[in-house]
C-alpha positions in Angstrom: 108.8 54.4 -79.0 109.5 54.0 -82.7 108.6 51.3 -85.1 105.5 49.8 -86.4 102.2 49.3 -84.5 102.4 46.4 -82.1 99.4 44.2 -81.2 97.8 45.0 -77.8 99.6 43.7 -74.7 98.0 42.9 -71.4 99.1 45.2 -68.6 98.3 44.0 -65.0 94.8 45.1 -64.1 93.7 44.9 -60.5 90.1 46.1 -60.9 87.5 45.9 -58.2 83.9 46.8 -58.1 83.3 50.3 -56.7 80.5 51.6 -54.5 79.3 55.2 -55.0 78.6 57.8 -52.3 77.6 61.4 -52.0 80.3 64.0 -51.5 79.5 65.1 -47.9 80.5 64.6 -44.3 79.0 61.4 -42.8 78.7 60.4 -39.2 80.6 57.3 -38.2 77.5 55.3 -37.7 76.2 56.0 -41.2 79.6 55.1 -42.6 79.6 51.8 -40.8 76.1 51.0 -42.0 77.0 51.6 -45.5 80.2 49.7 -45.2 78.6 46.5 -43.9 75.5 46.6 -46.0 77.2 47.3 -49.3 76.1 44.9 -52.1 79.6 44.9 -53.6 81.8 41.9 -53.0 85.1 43.7 -53.1 85.8 46.7 -50.9 88.4 49.2 -52.0 90.4 49.9 -48.9 93.8 51.3 -48.2 93.8 51.0 -44.4 91.7 50.0 -41.4 89.4 52.1 -39.2 90.1 51.7 -35.5 88.1 52.5 -32.5 90.0 55.7 -32.1 89.0 57.1 -35.5 86.2 59.5 -34.5 86.1 61.9 -37.5 85.4 60.1 -40.8 85.0 62.3 -43.8 84.2 62.0 -47.5 86.6 64.2 -49.5 86.6 65.0 -53.2 90.0 65.9 -54.6 90.2 67.6 -58.0 93.7 69.0 -57.8 95.4 66.0 -59.2 97.1 67.0 -62.5 96.6 64.6 -65.4 99.7 64.7 -67.6 98.6 64.5 -71.2 100.6 63.9 -74.4 100.1 62.8 -78.0 101.8 59.6 -79.3 102.2 59.3 -83.1 102.8 55.9 -84.6 105.1 55.8 -87.6 103.1 52.9 -89.1 100.2 50.6 -88.3 98.3 47.9 -90.2 95.4 48.8 -92.4 94.6 45.6 -94.3 91.6 43.4 -94.0 89.5 45.9 -92.0 86.8 46.1 -94.7 87.1 49.9 -95.0 88.1 51.9 -98.0 89.6 55.4 -97.5 90.0 57.8 -100.4 90.8 61.5 -100.5 93.0 64.4 -99.3 92.5 67.0 -96.6 94.7 69.7 -95.1 94.1 70.2 -91.3 95.9 73.1 -89.7 96.3 71.1 -86.5 97.2 67.6 -87.8 98.7 68.3 -91.2 97.9 67.2 -94.7 96.6 63.6 -95.0 96.4 61.6 -98.2 94.4 58.4 -98.3 94.3 55.9 -101.2 93.1 52.3 -101.4 94.4 49.1 -103.0 91.9 46.4 -103.9 91.2 43.5 -106.3 88.1 42.2 -108.0 87.4 38.5 -108.4 86.1 36.3 -111.2 82.3 35.6 -110.7 81.9 31.8 -110.2 79.4 31.4 -113.0 81.5 33.3 -115.5 83.6 30.2 -116.3 80.7 28.6 -118.1 79.1 31.8 -119.3 78.1 32.2 -122.9 77.1 35.5 -124.6 74.1 35.5 -126.9 75.1 35.9 -130.6 73.6 39.4 -130.7 75.4 40.7 -127.6 77.2 44.0 -128.0 79.8 45.4 -125.5 78.9 48.9 -124.0 81.2 49.9 -121.2 83.0 49.0 -117.9 83.0 51.1 -114.7 83.9 51.0 -111.0 81.3 52.0 -108.4 81.6 53.1 -104.8 78.9 54.2 -102.3 80.3 56.4 -99.5 79.1 55.9 -96.0 78.4 58.9 -93.7 82.0 59.2 -92.5 84.2 61.8 -93.9 87.0 64.2 -92.8 87.3 67.6 -94.4 85.2 69.7 -96.7 82.7 68.0 -98.9 82.2 71.1 -101.0 85.6 70.7 -102.5 85.9 68.8 -105.8 88.6 66.2 -106.2 90.0 64.2 -109.1 89.7 60.5 -108.5 92.1 58.4 -110.5 92.3 54.7 -111.1 95.7 53.0 -111.5 96.3 49.4 -112.4 98.6 47.5 -110.1 101.9 46.2 -111.7 101.6 43.1 -109.5 99.3 41.6 -106.8 99.6 43.1 -103.3 101.3 40.9 -100.6 101.9 41.2 -96.9 104.5 43.7 -95.8 105.2 41.8 -92.6 103.7 38.6 -91.3 100.0 38.9 -92.2 99.9 42.7 -92.2 100.0 45.5 -94.7 100.7 48.9 -93.3 99.5 52.5 -93.8 102.9 53.3 -95.3 103.0 50.3 -97.6 102.7 50.5 -101.3 102.2 48.2 -104.3 103.8 49.0 -107.7 101.5 50.7 -110.2 101.5 51.1 -114.0 102.7 54.6 -114.7 99.6 56.2 -116.3 96.1 56.3 -114.8 93.5 54.1 -116.5 90.8 56.7 -115.9 89.9 59.8 -113.8 86.8 61.7 -112.8 86.6 65.1 -111.1 83.6 65.7 -108.8 82.2 66.5 -105.4 80.8 63.8 -103.1 77.9 64.3 -100.7 77.5 61.3 -98.3 74.0 61.0 -97.1 72.5 62.5 -100.3 72.5 59.3 -102.4 75.8 60.2 -104.1 78.1 57.5 -105.4 81.5 57.5 -107.0 81.4 56.1 -110.5 84.7 55.9 -112.6 84.3 54.6 -116.1 87.3 52.7 -117.4 88.7 52.9 -120.9 86.7 51.2 -123.7 89.6 49.1 -124.8 90.1 47.8 -121.3 86.5 46.6 -121.0 86.4 45.3 -124.5 89.4 43.2 -124.0 87.8 41.6 -120.9 84.5 41.2 -122.8 86.3 39.4 -125.7 88.2 37.1 -123.3 84.9 36.1 -121.6 83.3 35.6 -125.0 86.1 33.3 -126.3 86.6 31.4 -122.9 90.2 32.6 -122.8 92.7 31.2 -120.3 92.7 34.5 -118.4 89.1 33.9 -117.3 89.2 30.2 -116.9 90.1 30.2 -113.1 90.1 32.7 -110.3 93.9 32.7 -110.1 94.3 33.2 -113.8 91.9 36.2 -113.6 93.9 37.9 -110.9 97.1 37.4 -112.9 95.3 39.1 -115.8 93.6 41.9 -113.8 95.9 42.3 -110.8 93.9 45.0 -109.1 93.5 48.8 -108.8 94.7 51.7 -106.7 92.2 54.6 -106.4 93.6 58.0 -105.2 93.1 61.7 -105.7 95.3 64.5 -107.1 98.4 65.5 -105.2 97.1 69.1 -104.8 93.5 68.3 -104.2 91.9 69.7 -101.0 88.4 68.2 -100.4 87.7 65.5 -97.9 88.7 61.9 -97.1 85.7 59.6 -97.6 84.9 56.2 -96.2 83.4 53.3 -98.1 82.6 49.8 -97.0 84.7 47.2 -98.7 81.8 44.9 -99.4 79.3 44.1 -102.2 78.5 47.8 -102.5 81.9 48.2 -104.3 81.6 46.7 -107.7 83.1 46.6 -111.2 80.3 46.4 -113.8 80.7 45.3 -117.4 77.7 46.5 -119.5 76.5 45.0 -122.7 73.2 44.8 -124.5 71.3 42.5 -126.8 68.8 43.4 -129.5 66.8 40.2 -130.2 63.9 40.2 -129.8 64.1 43.7 -128.3 66.8 46.0 -127.0 67.8 44.9 -123.5 70.7 46.0 -121.2 72.8 43.5 -119.2 75.5 43.7 -116.5 78.2 41.3 -115.4 79.3 42.3 -111.8 82.7 41.7 -110.3 83.1 42.0 -106.5 86.1 42.6 -104.2 88.2 39.5 -103.5 91.3 38.7 -101.4 89.9 41.0 -98.7 92.8 40.3 -96.4 95.0 42.1 -98.9 92.8 45.1 -99.4 94.5 48.0 -97.6 94.6 51.7 -97.3 97.7 53.9 -97.7 97.2 56.7 -95.2 100.1 59.1 -94.8 100.3 62.6 -93.2 102.7 65.5 -93.7 102.8 67.1 -90.2 105.2 70.0 -91.1 104.3 73.3 -89.4 101.9 71.6 -87.0 102.1 70.9 -83.2 103.0 67.3 -84.1 106.0 68.2 -86.3 108.9 66.1 -84.8 112.0 68.0 -83.7 114.1 65.0 -84.6 113.6 61.6 -86.4 113.2 59.8 -83.1 110.4 61.9 -81.6 107.1 60.2 -81.4 105.5 61.7 -78.2 104.4 65.4 -78.0 103.5 67.3 -74.8 101.2 70.3 -74.6 102.9 73.7 -74.1 101.9 77.3 -73.8 101.0 77.6 -77.4 99.3 74.2 -77.8 97.7 73.4 -74.5 95.8 70.3 -75.7 96.4 66.8 -76.9 95.1 65.0 -80.0 93.4 61.7 -80.8 92.9 60.5 -84.4 93.3 56.8 -84.5 92.8 56.5 -88.2 96.2 58.3 -88.8 97.9 56.7 -85.8 97.6 59.7 -83.5 96.8 58.6 -79.9 96.0 60.7 -76.9 97.7 59.6 -73.7 96.8 60.5 -70.1 98.7 59.5 -67.0 98.7 60.5 -63.3 102.2 60.6 -61.8 101.2 62.7 -58.8 98.2 60.5 -57.9 99.7 58.7 -55.0 100.4 62.0 -53.3 96.8 62.0 -52.0 97.7 59.2 -49.7 99.8 61.6 -47.7 97.1 64.3 -47.2 95.3 62.5 -44.4 94.8 58.8 -43.5 92.8 57.6 -46.5 90.9 54.3 -45.9 88.8 53.9 -49.0 88.3 55.1 -52.6 84.7 55.9 -53.3 84.9 56.9 -57.0 87.2 58.5 -59.6 85.9 60.3 -62.7 87.9 61.5 -65.7 86.4 64.5 -67.5 87.9 65.2 -70.9 87.0 68.5 -72.5 87.2 69.1 -76.3 88.5 72.6 -77.0 85.7 74.8 -78.4 86.0 75.9 -82.0 88.1 72.8 -82.9 85.0 70.7 -83.7 81.8 71.1 -85.6 78.9 69.1 -87.0 80.5 68.6 -90.4 84.2 68.0 -91.4 85.5 68.1 -87.8 82.8 66.0 -86.0 83.5 64.7 -82.6 83.9 60.9 -82.4 80.7 59.2 -81.6 82.4 57.4 -78.7 85.8 56.9 -77.1 87.3 54.2 -75.0 90.4 53.9 -72.8 93.2 51.4 -73.3 95.9 50.9 -70.7 99.5 51.8 -71.3 102.7 52.7 -69.5 106.1 54.2 -70.3 106.5 51.7 -73.2 103.6 53.4 -75.1 102.2 50.1 -76.1 98.5 49.6 -76.3 97.3 47.4 -73.5 93.9 46.0 -72.5 90.8 48.2 -72.6 89.2 49.4 -69.5 85.9 47.6 -68.9 82.6 48.4 -67.2 82.2 48.0 -63.5 81.0 44.4 -63.9 83.9 43.6 -66.2 81.6 42.3 -68.9 82.2 44.9 -71.6 84.5 47.7 -72.8 83.8 51.1 -71.3 82.8 53.7 -73.8 81.9 57.4 -73.4 79.8 59.4 -75.8 80.2 63.2 -76.0 77.9 65.5 -74.1 77.7 68.6 -76.3 77.0 71.9 -74.5 75.0 73.7 -77.1 74.1 76.6 -74.7 77.2 78.0 -73.0 79.7 76.1 -75.2 81.9 75.6 -72.2 81.1 72.2 -70.8 81.3 69.8 -73.8 82.9 66.6 -72.4 83.5 62.9 -72.4 83.3 61.5 -68.9 84.7 58.1 -67.8 84.3 56.3 -64.4 87.8 55.2 -63.9 87.5 54.1 -60.3 88.9 50.6 -60.7 91.9 51.7 -62.6 92.7 54.6 -60.3 92.4 52.2 -57.4 95.0 50.0 -59.1 97.4 52.9 -59.4 96.8 53.9 -55.8 97.4 50.5 -54.4 100.3 49.4 -56.6 103.8 50.9 -56.2 105.8 51.9 -59.2 102.8 52.9 -61.3 103.6 56.6 -61.8 104.0 56.0 -65.5 100.7 54.1 -65.7 97.9 55.6 -67.7 95.8 55.0 -70.8 95.2 56.0 -74.4 92.0 57.7 -75.4 91.0 56.1 -78.6 88.1 55.9 -81.1 89.2 52.5 -82.3 92.5 50.7 -82.6 94.7 52.4 -85.2 94.0 51.2 -88.7 90.6 49.7 -87.9 88.6 52.9 -87.7 85.8 53.6 -90.2 86.7 57.2 -90.6 89.2 59.9 -89.5 87.3 61.8 -86.8 89.7 63.6 -84.6 89.4 65.4 -81.3 91.5 68.0 -79.4 91.2 67.8 -75.6 92.3 70.6 -73.3 95.2 69.7 -71.0 95.3 70.5 -67.3 97.0 73.9 -68.1 94.4 75.0 -70.7 92.9 78.3 -69.6 89.3 77.1 -70.1 88.9 73.5 -71.3 90.8 71.5 -68.6 91.0 67.8 -68.5 90.3 66.9 -64.9 90.4 63.9 -62.6 88.0 64.0 -59.7 88.7 61.5 -56.9 86.4 60.9 -53.9 87.9 59.1 -50.9 86.9 58.3 -47.4 89.4 59.6 -44.9 89.9 59.5 -41.1 91.3 62.4 -39.1 
């Protein structure tokens, strides 16, 4: 599929509540007792047990081969998600990603009637950002953060959306720049001082009650907004900031009567539905480099025996089970007991710093269309199903995310024509994520870290 990100669709979902059972041979009498005393309302059954069925067994099958792939979106919306992404990082697996943000500051409501004291003196103006503990890359690398003024106000690219590939015209020269490291979690903040003449002009307009500061609209026509980005050759990290009151433009002035005193006028983000992030990746010389302009899906091979997930750059891991229904021919299967999907991150592709594993993942249904469908829910259907990573710090061989996918596997087993049915493994919907965490999961043909579907069924011989 090519084209922009499309809002989630609903794919038919025939979920049922699933009982669990130990993986061992059970006498018929125990089976019948469990069957009739189960507290679940809906039984998952593919056939009937007759009087002649004298050998009932519980069988666990782990030879079903999940087919994995990576689907890369060419564009997805990033506006209005209240997250700012700024920075640049080069990842050997996923390519070089540049992130810049476009935002506007509004006129404080009380500024229309504001009057400076006679002894007020202008000092400076600066932008301030406080990073959250989400980053992608190496925080030891210094980057040059530059502020550009927009040539016009941002507008929607399509309908009510602005995309990761969108751009807004900028004045040619940067207003200001600062080169520095950032260390989220250590109290660091990004402060960029704007030119004196820029701040002084705003100060004088406020002082004289100029038309430009008389209304909110006039102010946005005067100060259309900013783009913050890093240098084209920088290699540090991509940082996340909340697009809230922690991002502020401060105009500093002081008074001297009766004593010296500093003052600040604060401007906060406005038109938040139009604040967006431009996030573009160069995937040349990576496993996700397309062989032609139409390629958007990539399958593991001998050299790259894993699939990728990085929702923040539009990279989605897909898992499907085209051979699943073959188990119905092994022996008469009468009931699905459980189905678990175990996804294994490849060792040495993640760490506790720049390549942290996502805190949680969820599954969203899809099919051959590669559209994002409804999310899989918990057994009671009340909430989305998430999995957090189990990290094997001892042997480093069994780090995994495990999902109970019984209901969805039952749907695939009982519904003809579902060989292309599967799901995406996502951190969040593309464009809504707070950071750019990524994960590489071993495919079924990986020599050590194999994604595996384990299905337990009740069968009659």
